[in-house]
N, C-alpha and C positions, 0 to 999 in steps of 0.2 A: 096315477100316467105315470110315470114317464115317457117323454115325446127323442125320440132320436130322429136332426132330422140334414139333411146333404147339405153344407154355407157353400153353396151354389143353384140351391132352390128355391129363396126363402123371396117369399112373400111381394115384400119391395114396400110395403108401407109401413107406412111413419105413426106413432102411437106418444101418444102424450098424454103421464099417470100424474095424476093429483096429484100425495100427498104419499109420504114414504114409509106412511106403518105400513106395517102387519097389509088388510091386507090392499098395496095398495104395490109395494111389493111382491104379495101373491099371483098380482096382476100380473106384473110386469114378466116373474117370472113364466111365466104357463104363456105372457103371447109371445118370447123370446125365446119361448120352446118350441113353437109354430114358427115361426120365422121375422119377425117384425121384427122392424126398428124401435126400438123403445126406446124415450128418455121417462123417468123420472123427475118429477116440481116437487117440494116442502121448502113451506118458509123456514125451517125450525134445519141449525149445523146440521143433526146427525139425521143420519135415517131412525125410523125405529118408531117414532110417530108418541102416540101421548105414555105408548107403553115401557119410554121411557123419558120420557122425561116429568109425566106426571104420578107417577108408580111410587109410592118411596122404597127409600133402595134397602129398607130394612124389611121387607118381603119381598126384593127379590137381588141379589148383588147384578150392579155391571159386568166384573169382571168373573167369570168360569159361569 
């Protein structure tokens, strides 16, 4: 489902997401689509969570 909003009709709420894994990024995307200001925090240097850092690169290539 896609949501289109007018940028002038933001709900003026700020949301902090802890964790830049797939669920955190999906939540941030959904909240941003409905007009919330979102900041994502993670202790790892890149987004993607355990999918990026824990799954061996032989199974899922990081490029392409």
